[in-house]
N, C-alpha and C positions, 0 to 999 in steps of 0.2 A: 170367578172362578168355577163357583158353582155351575154359571152360562156356557163357557168353556167345555167342564166335564159331560152337561148335557147334548152338547152340541157333539160333542164325541162318541156317542155313545147314541146318538140317533143315527151318524156318518156310521159307526160300527156294523147297528143294527142292518141298515139299509144297504151298505158293503154281502152283511153276510147272505140278506136276502137274495140280493141280487146274482150271488155268485152259484148259491143252492139251486134258484131257477133253472140260471144256465147250465148248471151239473145235471140237472133231472133230465135237460134237454137233450133228445136225441141226437150223437152228431154222427151227420154223415162223413163218412169216411171214402174222400175221394181215390178211387182205386184206379191203377193206373189199366194203359189201353189193352185192351185184346188183340196179343199179336196172332198174323195170322200168315204165313209163307204160300207163296204160287209159285209157278212157274209162266211158261213162254206158252203154252195151249193156249189158243184164242177162249177154249171155251171156259177158262180158267179165269174171267178178266171182268165178268160184271161186275166184282168187287172194286176195280179201279173207278168205275161209274159210280157206284154209293160212295166211295168216298168223296168223290170230285163235283154230287152233284147234293151233297151232306147229307144221303137216305140214312147210313149209319145214326150219324148227329140226332139227325130227327127222332128217331127210332129209341134217341136213348141210350146209345153205347158207343166211347170214344174205341177205333181200332186203327191199329195200327198195322200197315199192308206191308208186306216185307218181298220184295222181286226176287228171286235164285234163277240162275241160269240154269247150273247144275242142283238136280234134286236129291244126289244118292245122300251126298253127304247131308247134307239140308234133313235127312228121315231120321238120322242119328241126331242131331242135333234138337231134332223133334222129342226124342224118346228120351234125351235128356236135360227135357223141361224148357232149351232156350225157346219155343215158340208155346200160346196155345194150343193152338192151329194148325193144321197143312191141308192145303189139296191133294191128295191121293188119288190117282185109278184104283178101282176097284181092286185088280190085283195085287197092287202095293200092296192097300193097305190088309190086304187078307196074309202077305208075306210077313209083316210087319209086325202084324197081330200072333207070331208064332214066338216072338220074344218079348213082346209090350202086349199083352192082352186090355192092358189099362187103357182103353181108349176107345171110341166110338164113334162111326159115322152117323150122321147127323140129318146129311139133306144131300140128294143127288143133285147137282149142279149143271153137267149137262153126258150127254151121248155121241159118241161115234158115229153116224152115219155117211162114214165116206170120206169126212177129214183125217182118220191115219191110212200112212200110205206108204207100199211098198215102192221103193223109188229105184230104179235099174239104170245100169250102164245101157247104151244103144243096144249091144251086139246080144245083150239077155230080151228074147223074146216074149218068149213065154215063161211059165214058173217051171216047167221040165227043163229049163235050160240051167238053172241052178243047180242043180246035180255037178255037185263036185267044186261047187264054185262058194266067195266068201260072202256070207248076212249078216251085216251088221245090225245087233238088236240091242235092246236093254236088259240083258239076261238076268232072269233070277225075277223075272216081275211079269206084267201082262205083256212088255212087248215080247216076252218068248213064249207066248200064249197066241198072243197072236200071231207070231209068222211058223209058228206051228199048225195052225189050223189053216192057215194058205198053201204050207206046203201036201197038206191032207189032199188038198184039191185036186194036187198033180199028181196023187199016190206017191208022193216022196214023205220022208222024215227027218229029223233031224239029224240025224246018222249020215243022210243021204248028201249033206251041207257041211260046210265049216263056219259056225255060228262065231261071229267076234264080238262081244262084247263094248260096246255105246250107247254114248248119248246121242238120242235124236237129233241135236245139235252139232256134231259132229259127221254123222254122215254125207253132207255135202261135199267137205276137205278131202273124206276118205273113197269117194269114187272119184273125186277127180285124179288122186294122186295113185289109182288103182290098189288100196291096201283092200277094196271092197269091191264086189261087184252089182251087188245091191243093198239094200239099208231100210229098215224103218224109221219115219220120220214123219213130220207135220209143218205147218206155216208157223214161223214166214223161214225154214229151212228148205221146205219143200220148192218154193220160189227159187232157193239159191241154187238148190241141186237141177233145178231143171234149167238153169243159164249156162250149163256147165254139160248139156247133152243129155242131162237122166231122163229118164218117163217113168210115169205110174207103171205101176206090175200087176200091184193089187190095192184095192181099199175096204174100209171096215162097212160099205155097204155089204159086203157081200158075208159080213159076220155080226147082220144084226143083234143089237143086246149085247153084247162082247164086252164094247169097253165103253165105259163112265167114269165120271169123276166124281168124290165126293169129298165136301169139307169132313175132316174129322178134326175132333177135341182131344185133350188127354183127359183121363178122367178124374185127374184134381181139380180141373178147370170146369169141369162139369159138375163136378159135388159143390165149390164154392161160389159160381158163377151163372148159375142156369139162365136168369130175366136177362143177365147179359147176351149169353150165346141165343135165345130168343129173340132180344131185340138184333142184333146178328142177320141171323136167317131171315127176317123181316125185310131187311134193310137188302139184304142181297135179293130176295124175289121179286122187292120194288124195281132195283136196278136190273134185272134180268128183263122184267115186264115193259120199262123206260128203252131196254135197247132194243128190244126187238121191234118196237112202236118206232123207232128216231135211230135207225142201225148208222147212217152217215154220221151223226152228231157221235152216236157212240163208240166210232170205231174215230174219228176225228179226237176224241177226249185219250182214247189208249195210247193214238198214236203218239200225242203230245208229252203223256205217262211218262212211256216204256220206249220215247225217243228212236220208233223205230218205221221204216216206212209206211203210210195207211194205205199204202195197193198190196202189204201182203197181211192187212187183216181181213178178215172171211168169215163169217158164220157158214159158208158151202160147206155143206156134210158133218153140220153140226146143230144139233137139238138143243139148246137151250131149255133144259126142264124144272115146268111152273109146277107152283103147291099143288095142282088136281095131280098131276101127272106123278110126285113124289108122292103123296098120300097111295097114290094105286102100286109106287115100287113097294112100300113098305108094308105090303098084305102078303102073307104067306102065300095066302091061295091064286096068286095071279101068278100067271104063266110067264110072266118077265119080270116076277118079283125078284129084290134084292137077293133073298137068299137064297134061290135057287142057281142064279149067275156066279154068286159069291162061290157055292159047292163045284162048280166045275172047274173054279182056280183052286179051290182049297184039296180037291182030287188030285190038279195036276200037278202041283208044287208038294204034295204028299207022296207022289208018286215019283218023281225027280228027284227027289231027295233033297231041293232049297229050303224044304221045311222038317220037323221029325213032329211037330203038332200043333194044332191048332184050335183055338178055343171053341166053345158051343160057339155057332157061328149068329146064333140070336141075342146070345151077351152082347155085339160088336154094334149092334145098331139101336139107334135111339132116337124113335119119329117123336119123341115127346115134343120136341121144337117145333114141329111142325104145324103143333094146335095151339089154338090161342091160350092164354093165362087163364088159369083157373079160377 
């Protein structure tokens, strides 16, 4: 009996010590993947390569990329907390900040240097021919600024045309059935429009620096998971470098993932921005800084009544994730 009690005591002491050791050891909680929504513009697709090539995992973060063809509803879902991050044009980001200031852009992923176009029916030969015609654009965002800048080149204003609110993906169909005579779009929708006789009237090559895309994260995610966001940015930049060096392979990866024809995937007119370019974008004294372009959008949206107030622009951008961990 004495031996039994002795063995029992040893067992209990050992079990207690093991429990105590385990209790004191830090337990790493497995976090869910970072959820990031993106759309159909080719400049947004480096993330697909990062996912397929394992770059995000190699950097130490799990990522769930969510492809959405229509972005307007998803912006509301992002604000409601459905996603951690989302890709926005700079203009759309500025618009959203008017109602949701607790968001920050952390990296510029691309600049449009010809990829954004206004495509028109065959009878529209010049921008001046648009007077009195219907022009499709995603109103209330960067698209409206882009077409307004185009109209200026022919001494026209938005009052000289009838603006029709449309997503880029809707432009080919609306051109074909004559609901509009011209519209703002990009690939792969441009190829579809051209098959029906549409032609390019104006491109973003004529508006340098105006159109760029950013990855934006909710403030809560930035506060809770800064190292995951840093790893995400590293993985994204790694994918961008890889894609530029292996264009055909990168295009094939995207074609397979999105189930779209490979011949509609082109980086022509798109500058995928690297780390060095990003560091320059976030310098306020740079003539092409993100702050200066953001002010162009902010002023336009205030004047047009799309927003009533915009937060201090510097609070909307966070360049810390471009830097190595301290």
